[in-house]
C-alpha positions in Angstrom: 6.5 -38.1 8.2 4.8 -39.9 11.1 6.4 -42.7 13.0 3.8 -45.2 11.8 4.4 -44.3 8.1 8.2 -44.5 8.6 7.9 -47.9 10.2 5.6 -49.1 7.5 7.9 -47.9 4.7 11.0 -49.4 6.5 9.1 -52.7 6.8 8.2 -52.7 3.1 11.8 -52.0 2.2 13.0 -54.9 4.4 10.4 -57.2 2.8 11.6 -56.2 -0.7 15.2 -56.9 0.3 14.2 -60.4 1.5 12.3 -61.1 -1.7 15.4 -60.1 -3.7 17.5 -62.4 -1.5 15.3 -65.3 -2.1 15.1 -64.7 -5.8 18.9 -64.5 -5.9 19.2 -67.8 -4.0 16.7 -69.5 -6.2 18.5 -68.3 -9.4 21.9 -69.5 -8.4 22.5 -73.0 -9.7 25.7 -73.7 -7.8 25.3 -74.6 -4.2 28.8 -73.2 -3.4 27.7 -69.8 -4.6 24.6 -69.4 -2.5 26.4 -68.3 0.7 28.2 -65.5 -1.3 24.8 -64.3 -2.6 23.3 -64.3 0.9 26.3 -62.4 2.3 26.2 -59.8 -0.5 22.5 -59.2 -0.1 22.8 -58.9 3.7 25.7 -56.5 3.3 23.8 -54.3 0.9 20.8 -54.3 3.3 22.9 -53.3 6.3 24.7 -50.6 4.2 21.5 -49.0 3.1 20.1 -49.1 6.6 23.2 -47.5 8.1 23.5 -44.9 5.3 19.9 -43.8 6.0 20.4 -43.6 9.7 23.7 -41.6 9.4 22.2 -39.2 6.9 19.2 -38.5 9.1 21.4 -38.2 12.2 23.2 -35.2 10.7 20.1 -33.5 9.6 20.1 -30.0 11.1 23.6 -30.3 12.6 26.2 -27.7 11.8 29.3 -29.4 10.5 32.6 -27.7 11.4 35.6 -27.8 9.0 37.6 -29.7 11.7 35.0 -32.5 11.8 35.2 -32.7 8.0 39.0 -32.9 8.1 39.0 -35.5 10.8 36.4 -37.6 9.0 38.4 -37.4 5.8 41.6 -38.5 7.7 39.8 -41.4 9.2 38.5 -42.4 5.7 42.0 -42.2 4.3 43.4 -44.3 7.1 40.8 -47.0 6.7 40.1 -47.0 3.0 42.1 -50.3 2.5 39.7 -52.1 4.8 36.8 -51.3 2.4 
């Protein structure tokens, strides 16, 4: 995929996320609930972006068993923060 096409698709995905955020804000009838919707949508947007970056960062990289074990240990130590 070319860089221009990747940028265009990333921009389209970002626009869709913002459209969804504005729909969610408009749908909520309680003013106290709107910051929660905004925070949730922003968190989902950041999660999807980072998940995509991390998955493409490991493309073509040989993963050693020690790295998998260390990553699993870090996950177990920090799972309560999630």
